[in-house]
NUKOLPA-523287 format. One record per residue (C-alpha): residue number from 0; x, y, z; residue in three letters. Coordinates in pm, 1 decimal, padded with zeros to 6 digits. Layout:
residues N
REC	NUM	X	Y	Z	ALA
...
This chain:
residues 432
REC	0	16126.2	04831.6	-02273.4	MET
REC	1	15976.0	05149.2	-02199.2	SER
REC	2	15857.2	05347.7	-02528.0	LEU
REC	3	15892.0	05782.0	-02525.9	ALA
REC	4	15609.6	05964.7	-02477.9	PRO
REC	5	15391.6	06098.1	-02746.1	GLU
REC	6	15484.8	06416.4	-02843.6	VAL
REC	7	15275.4	06611.4	-03115.9	HIS
REC	8	15324.8	06919.7	-03238.8	LEU
REC	9	15277.6	07210.3	-03453.0	SER
REC	10	15347.8	07216.3	-03810.8	ALA
REC	11	15604.7	07467.9	-03709.3	ASP
REC	12	15759.0	07276.2	-03408.3	GLU
REC	13	16115.8	07075.9	-03524.9	PRO
REC	14	16041.8	06687.0	-03585.7	LEU
REC	15	16122.5	06465.2	-03265.1	PRO
REC	16	16453.8	06272.0	-03365.8	PRO
REC	17	16485.5	05913.9	-03404.4	ALA
REC	18	16444.9	05741.8	-03086.3	GLY
REC	19	16825.0	05539.8	-03014.4	ALA
REC	20	16658.4	05240.6	-03029.6	LEU
REC	21	16564.8	05306.4	-03398.4	ARG
REC	22	16858.2	05463.8	-03488.7	ARG
REC	23	16969.4	05107.9	-03349.7	CYS
REC	24	16708.0	04895.1	-03553.1	VAL
REC	25	16552.8	04871.4	-03920.9	ARG
REC	26	16247.4	04783.0	-03777.5	LEU
REC	27	15969.8	04952.5	-03471.1	SER
REC	28	16074.9	04877.8	-03110.8	PRO
REC	29	15714.9	04684.0	-03065.2	GLU
REC	30	15821.4	04480.7	-03359.2	ARG
REC	31	16189.5	04380.4	-03267.8	PHE
REC	32	16069.4	04345.3	-02885.9	LEU
REC	33	15876.7	04079.1	-03057.0	SER
REC	34	16044.4	03912.7	-03248.9	ASP
REC	35	16429.1	03913.9	-03190.3	TYR
REC	36	16495.3	04116.0	-02835.2	TRP
REC	37	16712.1	03804.3	-02642.4	GLU
REC	38	16552.0	03579.9	-02908.0	LYS
REC	39	16765.1	03625.2	-03313.8	GLN
REC	40	17039.5	03915.3	-03421.2	PRO
REC	41	16915.8	04116.6	-03650.0	LEU
REC	42	17179.3	04280.7	-03944.4	PHE
REC	43	17006.3	04680.5	-04020.4	SER
REC	44	17206.3	04786.2	-04373.6	ALA
REC	45	17225.5	05213.7	-04298.5	ALA
REC	46	16985.1	05244.9	-04566.8	ALA
REC	47	16738.6	05127.2	-04393.4	ASP
REC	48	16788.3	05305.3	-04024.7	LEU
REC	49	16738.4	05692.8	-04004.0	PRO
REC	50	16989.3	05860.5	-03964.5	ALA
REC	51	17424.1	05747.0	-03984.3	SER
REC	52	17630.5	05782.1	-03656.2	PHE
REC	53	17847.6	06035.4	-03806.4	ASN
REC	54	17753.8	06299.7	-03520.3	ASP
REC	55	17881.6	06000.5	-03254.9	LEU
REC	56	18228.0	05929.6	-03333.2	PHE
REC	57	18464.2	05891.6	-03609.4	ALA
REC	58	18863.4	05822.4	-03621.7	ILE
REC	59	19010.9	06121.6	-03561.6	ASP
REC	60	18802.5	06073.0	-03193.6	ASP
REC	61	18907.4	05774.3	-03125.3	LEU
REC	62	19281.2	05954.8	-03204.3	ASP
REC	63	19255.2	06223.4	-03054.5	ARG
REC	64	19259.3	06041.3	-02699.8	LEU
REC	65	19549.0	05826.8	-02797.8	PHE
REC	66	19731.9	06170.4	-02904.5	ARG
REC	67	19638.8	06392.6	-02558.2	THR
REC	68	19905.7	06116.1	-02450.3	GLY
REC	69	19706.3	06117.5	-02081.9	SER
REC	70	19490.2	05826.2	-02159.3	LEU
REC	71	19509.6	05523.6	-01919.3	ARG
REC	72	19561.4	05211.3	-01951.4	SER
REC	73	19313.6	05038.5	-01759.8	THR
REC	74	19076.3	05179.4	-02037.8	PHE
REC	75	19312.5	05042.1	-02330.4	VAL
REC	76	19327.9	04681.7	-02489.3	ARG
REC	77	19609.4	04523.6	-02697.8	VAL
REC	78	19466.6	04234.0	-02897.4	ILE
REC	79	19779.9	04071.4	-03131.3	ARG
REC	80	19659.2	03708.9	-03283.2	ASP
REC	81	19417.9	03683.4	-03054.7	GLY
REC	82	19575.9	03741.2	-02770.1	GLN
REC	83	19578.0	03996.8	-02534.4	ASP
REC	84	19958.9	04192.2	-02566.9	VAL
REC	85	20102.9	04298.4	-02225.8	ASP
REC	86	20025.5	04646.7	-02094.0	PRO
REC	87	20345.2	04702.8	-01996.5	GLY
REC	88	20467.8	04648.1	-02363.9	HIS
REC	89	20253.0	04997.6	-02447.1	TRP
REC	90	20255.7	05121.3	-02027.3	ARG
REC	91	20421.8	05434.0	-01990.7	ARG
REC	92	20502.4	05631.7	-01686.1	SER
REC	93	20512.7	05968.5	-01679.6	GLY
REC	94	20481.7	06300.4	-01444.3	ASP
REC	95	20104.2	06416.0	-01465.1	SER
REC	96	20216.6	06784.7	-01377.8	GLY
REC	97	20189.1	06818.5	-01018.1	VAL
REC	98	20429.8	06620.8	-00909.7	LYS
REC	99	20237.7	06327.7	-00901.3	VAL
REC	100	20406.7	06029.7	-01075.0	ALA
REC	101	20133.2	05812.8	-01271.8	VAL
REC	102	20250.5	05462.4	-01382.6	THR
REC	103	19988.9	05375.0	-01605.2	ASP
REC	104	19960.6	05575.1	-01946.7	TYR
REC	105	19954.1	05502.8	-02243.9	VAL
REC	106	20253.1	05559.3	-02475.6	ASP
REC	107	20045.7	05639.5	-02835.1	PRO
REC	108	20371.3	05594.7	-02989.8	VAL
REC	109	20386.4	05199.8	-02867.5	ALA
REC	110	20051.4	05197.0	-02932.5	VAL
REC	111	20095.6	05311.8	-03267.1	GLY
REC	112	20394.0	05071.5	-03401.5	ALA
REC	113	20152.3	04724.8	-03271.3	TYR
REC	114	19825.1	04901.0	-03507.2	TRP
REC	115	20121.4	04936.2	-03741.3	ASP
REC	116	20209.1	04570.4	-03721.0	ALA
REC	117	19880.9	04461.0	-03720.3	GLY
REC	118	19713.9	04510.7	-03380.1	SER
REC	119	19360.5	04566.4	-03286.0	THR
REC	120	19321.1	04815.3	-03004.1	ILE
REC	121	18980.1	04848.2	-02819.4	MET
REC	122	18921.9	05136.6	-02496.6	VAL
REC	123	18674.7	05055.2	-02312.2	TYR
REC	124	18392.2	05276.2	-02175.1	THR
REC	125	18437.6	05490.0	-02459.1	ILE
REC	126	18082.5	05620.2	-02352.8	ASP
REC	127	18281.1	05781.1	-02032.0	GLY
REC	128	18538.0	05909.2	-02250.8	LEU
REC	129	18272.6	06082.4	-02578.5	CYS
REC	130	18010.8	06249.1	-02523.0	LEU
REC	131	17825.7	06214.6	-02809.5	PRO
REC	132	17848.7	05828.3	-02743.2	VAL
REC	133	17800.0	05927.2	-02416.4	GLY
REC	134	17410.3	06046.1	-02457.3	ASP
REC	135	17316.4	05803.4	-02725.6	PHE
REC	136	17374.3	05513.6	-02456.3	CYS
REC	137	17139.5	05732.7	-02207.7	ARG
REC	138	16920.7	05689.1	-02476.5	ARG
REC	139	16940.0	05356.3	-02567.1	LEU
REC	140	16921.1	05331.9	-02230.8	ALA
REC	141	16618.1	05460.9	-02138.1	ASP
REC	142	16475.4	05293.6	-02484.7	ASP
REC	143	16566.0	04925.9	-02359.0	VAL
REC	144	16546.4	04968.9	-01988.9	GLY
REC	145	16857.6	04850.8	-01892.1	HIS
REC	146	17200.5	05013.6	-01864.5	ARG
REC	147	17411.1	05036.7	-02194.3	VAL
REC	148	17814.2	05151.3	-02163.9	THR
REC	149	18033.6	05121.1	-02522.0	ALA
REC	150	18369.4	04965.5	-02660.7	ASN
REC	151	18516.7	05120.1	-02947.5	ALA
REC	152	18761.5	04884.1	-03157.5	TYR
REC	153	19020.6	04958.6	-03419.3	ALA
REC	154	19100.4	04731.9	-03617.0	SER
REC	155	19389.2	04703.6	-03905.1	PRO
REC	156	19280.6	04521.6	-04215.3	PRO
REC	157	19319.0	04201.2	-04332.1	GLY
REC	158	19288.0	04060.1	-03956.1	ARG
REC	159	19100.6	03852.8	-03712.9	ARG
REC	160	19124.4	04031.6	-03348.9	ALA
REC	161	18975.6	03775.6	-03171.5	LEU
REC	162	18870.8	03372.6	-03210.2	PRO
REC	163	18499.1	03238.0	-03243.5	LEU
REC	164	18309.5	03344.3	-02925.2	HIS
REC	165	17983.4	03483.4	-02733.1	TYR
REC	166	17900.6	03787.5	-02510.6	ASP
REC	167	17733.5	03722.8	-02188.3	ASN
REC	168	17525.9	04066.2	-02256.5	HIS
REC	169	17344.6	04137.1	-02571.6	ASP
REC	170	17567.3	04344.4	-02805.7	VAL
REC	171	17438.9	04661.5	-03076.2	PHE
REC	172	17728.8	04705.5	-03372.2	ILE
REC	173	17772.8	05025.9	-03473.0	LEU
REC	174	17972.0	05061.8	-03767.1	GLN
REC	175	18185.1	05340.6	-03805.8	ILE
REC	176	18464.3	05358.8	-04041.4	ASP
REC	177	18618.6	05103.4	-04304.4	GLY
REC	178	18422.6	04750.1	-04281.6	SER
REC	179	18415.8	04437.6	-04098.7	LYS
REC	180	18325.5	04062.7	-04169.9	ARG
REC	181	18038.5	03951.3	-03933.0	TRP
REC	182	17974.4	03574.6	-03868.1	ARG
REC	183	17717.7	03534.5	-03663.3	VAL
REC	184	17613.3	03134.8	-03541.2	TYR
REC	185	17334.6	02940.3	-03402.7	ASP
REC	186	17285.0	02990.4	-02952.6	ALA
REC	187	17585.1	02827.4	-02773.6	VAL
REC	188	17491.6	02905.0	-02441.4	ALA
REC	189	17089.3	03022.8	-02409.8	PRO
REC	190	17053.8	03403.4	-02278.6	LEU
REC	191	17399.0	03295.3	-02024.3	PRO
REC	192	17447.4	03456.0	-01725.2	PHE
REC	193	17715.3	03723.5	-01640.0	GLU
REC	194	18002.8	03494.3	-01467.2	ASN
REC	195	17952.2	03299.1	-01821.2	GLU
REC	196	18180.9	03395.2	-02093.3	GLN
REC	197	18221.0	03185.4	-02417.2	GLY
REC	198	18602.7	03279.8	-02547.5	GLY
REC	199	18785.8	03034.9	-02790.8	ASP
REC	200	18480.4	02859.5	-02907.9	LEU
REC	201	18726.8	02669.9	-03182.6	GLY
REC	202	18688.1	02653.7	-03587.7	ASP
REC	203	18334.8	02662.7	-03715.2	PRO
REC	204	18353.6	02388.9	-03939.0	GLY
REC	205	18110.3	02416.2	-04166.0	ASP
REC	206	17794.6	02521.3	-03968.4	ARG
REC	207	17612.4	02786.5	-04135.2	THR
REC	208	17606.1	03146.3	-04039.1	PRO
REC	209	17266.5	03277.1	-03923.6	LEU
REC	210	17447.7	03633.2	-04075.0	ILE
REC	211	17743.5	03727.6	-04275.5	ASP
REC	212	17750.3	04041.3	-04390.4	VAL
REC	213	18080.8	04238.7	-04427.2	THR
REC	214	17945.6	04562.3	-04259.5	MET
REC	215	18008.5	04933.0	-04362.5	ARG
REC	216	17958.7	05265.6	-04185.8	PRO
REC	217	17646.9	05353.9	-04088.7	GLY
REC	218	17513.1	04908.0	-04091.6	ASP
REC	219	17464.1	04790.7	-03735.2	THR
REC	220	17392.2	04392.7	-03623.6	LEU
REC	221	17211.0	04318.9	-03349.7	TYR
REC	222	17350.2	03986.2	-03137.0	ILE
REC	223	17205.6	03884.7	-02815.0	PRO
REC	224	17348.4	03728.9	-02556.9	ARG
REC	225	17519.9	03332.3	-02628.3	GLY
REC	226	17503.5	03401.4	-03047.2	PHE
REC	227	17844.1	03302.7	-03124.3	SER
REC	228	18004.6	03516.3	-03407.0	HIS
REC	229	18305.7	03570.8	-03538.8	CYS
REC	230	18498.2	03877.2	-03735.2	VAL
REC	231	18751.9	03968.6	-03974.9	GLN
REC	232	18874.0	04340.5	-04094.9	THR
REC	233	18877.3	04245.9	-04497.8	GLU
REC	234	19051.6	04491.3	-04757.6	ASP
REC	235	19013.3	04777.6	-04540.7	GLN
REC	236	19050.0	04904.5	-04181.5	ARG
REC	237	18703.6	04933.4	-03897.5	SER
REC	238	18627.9	05129.1	-03659.1	ILE
REC	239	18316.9	05017.2	-03455.2	HIS
REC	240	18117.1	05098.3	-03186.3	LEU
REC	241	17989.3	04820.9	-02922.7	THR
REC	242	17719.6	04884.0	-02733.0	LEU
REC	243	17678.7	04663.5	-02411.8	GLY
REC	244	17360.4	04603.2	-02280.9	VAL
REC	245	17384.4	04523.2	-01869.8	VAL
REC	246	17068.8	04345.9	-01798.6	GLY
REC	247	16861.5	04247.3	-01529.8	LEU
REC	248	16784.4	03856.0	-01473.0	THR
REC	249	16481.6	03745.7	-01344.8	TRP
REC	250	16691.8	03542.2	-01196.4	HIS
REC	251	16881.0	03806.4	-01084.1	ASP
REC	252	16567.8	03963.8	-00877.7	VAL
REC	253	16520.9	03647.0	-00695.4	LEU
REC	254	16776.5	03542.6	-00632.8	SER
REC	255	16850.7	03843.4	-00435.3	LYS
REC	256	16489.1	03852.2	-00294.4	VAL
REC	257	16528.3	03421.6	-00216.7	LEU
REC	258	16841.1	03534.6	00017.6	ALA
REC	259	16767.9	03843.9	00189.7	LYS
REC	260	16382.2	03711.9	00335.4	VAL
REC	261	16500.6	03349.8	00412.8	LEU
REC	262	16807.6	03557.1	00608.9	ALA
REC	263	16508.4	03638.1	00827.4	ASN
REC	264	16347.5	03321.8	00917.6	GLU
REC	265	16501.5	03123.1	01186.4	ARG
REC	266	16422.4	02781.7	01065.6	ALA
REC	267	16733.3	02867.5	00775.1	PHE
REC	268	16969.6	02905.2	01006.8	ARG
REC	269	17132.2	02607.1	01192.2	PRO
REC	270	17357.0	02336.6	00988.7	VAL
REC	271	17277.7	02078.0	00837.9	LEU
REC	272	17248.4	01791.7	01007.3	PRO
REC	273	17541.5	01599.1	00876.8	LEU
REC	274	17617.4	01476.5	01187.1	GLY
REC	275	17502.5	01254.1	01569.1	PHE
REC	276	17285.9	01026.8	01406.1	GLY
REC	277	17156.0	01267.3	01124.1	GLY
REC	278	17350.7	01227.0	00738.3	GLY
REC	279	17237.6	01284.5	00392.9	ALA
REC	280	16900.6	01095.9	00482.5	ALA
REC	281	16808.7	01343.3	00723.3	ARG
REC	282	16873.5	01627.9	00533.4	VAL
REC	283	16677.4	01429.9	00276.9	ARG
REC	284	16392.3	01417.4	00534.8	ALA
REC	285	16390.0	01725.3	00641.6	GLU
REC	286	16471.0	01970.6	00326.5	LEU
REC	287	16074.2	01859.0	00124.3	PRO
REC	288	15965.7	02083.9	00436.9	GLU
REC	289	16228.6	02364.2	00439.4	LEU
REC	290	16153.3	02473.6	00084.2	VAL
REC	291	15754.4	02504.3	00130.4	GLU
REC	292	15829.0	02672.1	00413.2	GLN
REC	293	16088.4	02898.5	00196.9	ALA
REC	294	15824.5	02926.6	-00146.9	VAL
REC	295	15548.8	03051.6	00129.6	ALA
REC	296	15839.0	03282.8	00321.0	ALA
REC	297	15910.4	03487.8	-00076.1	VAL
REC	298	15519.2	03428.1	-00129.3	ALA
REC	299	15440.9	03618.8	00210.3	ARG
REC	300	15741.0	03872.9	00177.4	ASP
REC	301	15965.0	03849.8	-00117.1	GLY
REC	302	15691.0	04064.3	-00360.9	LEU
REC	303	15823.0	04425.9	-00190.7	ALA
REC	304	16128.2	04247.5	-00187.4	GLU
REC	305	16144.0	04240.5	-00582.9	ALA
REC	306	15991.0	04501.6	-00679.4	PHE
REC	307	16201.0	04714.9	-00434.6	ASP
REC	308	16488.2	04515.0	-00637.5	ALA
REC	309	16384.9	04627.6	-00983.6	VAL
REC	310	16320.5	04984.1	-00893.8	GLU
REC	311	16690.9	05052.1	-00742.7	ALA
REC	312	16819.9	04863.9	-01079.4	TRP
REC	313	16631.0	05099.8	-01312.6	GLU
REC	314	16694.3	05434.1	-01143.6	SER
REC	315	17074.4	05272.1	-01196.3	LYS
REC	316	16997.8	05236.0	-01523.7	ALA
REC	317	16854.5	05531.9	-01640.0	LYS
REC	318	17228.3	05707.9	-01653.0	GLN
REC	319	17242.2	06050.7	-01559.5	MET
REC	320	17306.6	06338.8	-01829.1	GLU
REC	321	17576.6	06520.9	-01647.7	VAL
REC	322	17511.1	06851.1	-01713.4	ALA
REC	323	17679.3	07159.4	-01792.3	SER
REC	324	17938.8	07295.0	-01480.9	VAL
REC	325	18022.4	07582.7	-01639.9	LEU
REC	326	17759.7	07713.3	-01904.2	GLN
REC	327	17417.1	07728.6	-01789.5	ARG
REC	328	17348.1	08033.6	-01777.9	THR
REC	329	17478.9	08132.5	-02116.7	ASP
REC	330	17307.4	07804.1	-02201.9	GLN
REC	331	16962.7	07963.1	-02039.8	ALA
REC	332	17025.4	08312.3	-02161.4	ALA
REC	333	17060.0	08146.9	-02555.8	SER
REC	334	16732.3	08062.3	-02531.9	LEU
REC	335	16420.2	08192.3	-02721.4	ALA
REC	336	16097.9	08086.6	-02710.3	LEU
REC	337	16073.1	07873.2	-02991.8	GLY
REC	338	16406.4	07667.5	-02862.4	SER
REC	339	16329.8	07281.5	-02744.5	ARG
REC	340	16466.1	07217.5	-02445.7	VAL
REC	341	16428.6	06845.7	-02271.5	ARG
REC	342	16404.8	06685.2	-01901.1	LEU
REC	343	16795.3	06625.1	-01794.7	ARG
REC	344	16820.4	06265.0	-01916.4	SER
REC	345	16834.5	06014.8	-01590.2	GLY
REC	346	16765.3	06281.4	-01298.5	ILE
REC	347	16394.1	06277.7	-01069.0	ARG
REC	348	16269.6	06591.1	-00964.2	PRO
REC	349	15985.3	06582.1	-00757.0	THR
REC	350	15740.6	06842.5	-00641.3	LEU
REC	351	15685.8	06899.1	-00337.0	SER
REC	352	15348.0	07028.6	-00131.6	ASP
REC	353	15555.2	07220.8	00080.4	HIS
REC	354	15506.0	07575.8	-00072.8	ARG
REC	355	15677.1	07836.0	00005.0	ALA
REC	356	15577.2	08204.2	-00090.3	ASP
REC	357	15237.9	08077.1	-00236.1	GLY
REC	358	15434.7	07807.6	-00465.3	ALA
REC	359	15520.9	07434.9	-00552.4	THR
REC	360	15792.7	07347.0	-00465.6	VAL
REC	361	16017.7	07158.2	-00700.8	LEU
REC	362	16296.9	06928.3	-00539.2	VAL
REC	363	16620.9	06802.5	-00724.0	LEU
REC	364	16910.6	06697.8	-00498.1	HIS
REC	365	16952.0	06940.0	-00270.8	ARG
REC	366	16788.1	07242.5	-00487.1	ARG
REC	367	16419.2	07348.8	-00415.0	ARG
REC	368	16291.2	07606.4	-00687.2	ILE
REC	369	15942.4	07751.8	-00624.1	PRO
REC	370	15688.6	07721.8	-00892.6	VAL
REC	371	15361.4	07949.5	-00962.7	PRO
REC	372	15066.0	07742.3	-00941.3	GLU
REC	373	14971.5	07816.0	-01282.1	HIS
REC	374	15273.3	07739.9	-01443.5	LEU
REC	375	15265.8	07360.4	-01306.0	LEU
REC	376	15086.4	07243.4	-01594.6	GLY
REC	377	15397.0	07314.2	-01722.7	VAL
REC	378	15646.6	07194.2	-01543.1	VAL
REC	379	15437.3	06877.9	-01496.1	ARG
REC	380	15429.5	06802.6	-01878.1	LEU
REC	381	15828.9	06843.4	-01916.4	LEU
REC	382	15906.9	06613.1	-01622.3	LEU
REC	383	15660.4	06359.6	-01808.5	ASP
REC	384	15927.5	06318.8	-02059.0	GLY
REC	385	15842.1	06638.6	-02290.5	ARG
REC	386	16080.6	06818.7	-02488.2	ALA
REC	387	15894.6	07157.1	-02667.2	ALA
REC	388	15982.9	07531.6	-02659.4	SER
REC	389	15831.3	07782.1	-02408.1	ALA
REC	390	15598.7	07930.0	-02698.3	GLN
REC	391	15410.3	07556.1	-02760.5	SER
REC	392	15423.6	07478.7	-02420.0	LEU
REC	393	15192.3	07815.0	-02319.8	ALA
REC	394	14969.9	07736.3	-02644.8	ALA
REC	395	14953.6	07362.6	-02457.5	LEU
REC	396	14824.8	07462.6	-02103.0	VAL
REC	397	14549.6	07711.6	-02054.4	PRO
REC	398	14587.3	08067.8	-01810.0	ASP
REC	399	14955.7	08043.1	-01902.4	THR
REC	400	15142.3	08367.6	-02135.5	SER
REC	401	15500.9	08239.6	-02332.8	ALA
REC	402	15692.7	08489.1	-02140.3	ASP
REC	403	15633.0	08335.8	-01825.2	GLU
REC	404	15653.3	08027.1	-01944.9	THR
REC	405	15974.5	08093.6	-02094.8	PHE
REC	406	16091.8	08258.8	-01759.1	THR
REC	407	16005.9	07938.1	-01633.1	LEU
REC	408	16223.9	07729.7	-01838.0	VAL
REC	409	16527.3	08012.9	-01845.5	ARG
REC	410	16535.0	07931.0	-01495.7	ALA
REC	411	16500.6	07559.9	-01524.4	LEU
REC	412	16780.4	07557.1	-01732.0	VAL
REC	413	16980.9	07768.1	-01526.3	GLY
REC	414	16923.2	07485.8	-01194.3	HIS
REC	415	17044.8	07195.9	-01503.3	GLY
REC	416	16715.9	07064.5	-01440.7	VAL
REC	417	16625.5	07090.2	-01781.1	LEU
REC	418	16889.6	07140.0	-02092.9	VAL
REC	419	16879.9	07251.4	-02445.5	PRO
REC	420	16760.9	06968.5	-02692.0	ASP
REC	421	16954.1	07055.8	-03008.8	ASP
REC	422	16919.0	06710.7	-03142.2	ASP
REC	423	16675.1	06725.2	-03364.3	ARG
REC	424	16617.3	06759.9	-03690.2	PRO
REC	425	16408.6	06999.7	-03853.6	VAL
REC	426	16081.7	06942.2	-03982.0	ARG
REC	427	16076.4	06967.3	-04380.5	SER
REC	428	15936.2	07230.2	-04593.5	GLY
REC	429	15731.1	06949.5	-04781.3	THR
REC	430	15540.0	06899.9	-04408.2	GLY
REC	431	15596.4	06579.2	-04420.0	SER
């Protein structure tokens, strides 16, 4: 789990926001990692968290997705009495507007009827349909080091959508609207793999839950994979987001390493000696030596492969924040000297030794952006993850002026390297 770099701010600078993880749990990241991550569930009441989730999602956002009439059925699941409703009952065909027939639109009237009749409505990958949720998932992925996706659930009053079950990935539950009762029990399967999913586990009977809580807006719940749980609405409807952590395990890494390394070893290519007078006895006799050879091959060649696999996964987990397509120039023009900017999440620009017109070049995809030598310190601060204004950056780097730094910052916003950092709470007048 990575922690955000420390930022030292002057008295007139805005405070940095609470990290995404800190908004999900009432503990410090260090305490959460040592005592709860993959070990036990954790409920956090809204009063113990830095902020509500009003900035991320609301029932209006979910309703609006359906009301557009263009939501596709692959993103939606309708659940009635614990069972999936056949999409054929709530799907419709239509003209896309360019004379292309589309057969998998969600029928908002049909889905509304199922909702009225007590069905739970689920929208997959809401992080790809709602920008604030997508941004939050990217920030949470930065904190935990693994990819994060989000689903939205809407449940009418007095309903239990799914039976007792466990998930094969860790989840953070964010209660958005209404209330829902959650009961979390001991782990049924310790740290299950991706292909191990716990469906209907039956009635919990007289088992005592680890957590039994009715969640209300702003509350959160962390559930490690393998811990069984069941949920039910009571006298109110419920809207919540489930943020799922898609993690890379040691088993994943070593399986890839073993397969790749052993594929290059001729000793493992022959078929097993099961015939021609061989059989299981000969396999048992030869296996120990082959295992020793495999261990030696992995020890010799596997470390580099393992690091490559982890680096590739880490790069994938850093979900790229999409820059404004049409308004980058407007964003750059609207900046002031005191406007905070930050590196766009998920990108990896590099400073190249190649020089053009006496300047080092900042390389991002196909763009090559010249950087004057005396402003390299500013760029390095920004590439390290610092969110700051041109004014404060110039004060930190010797021999730079605020005007020069401001010109550079505006250019980098225009190129999509930096984005305005608009989500920072302002320091209170007390200076606390």
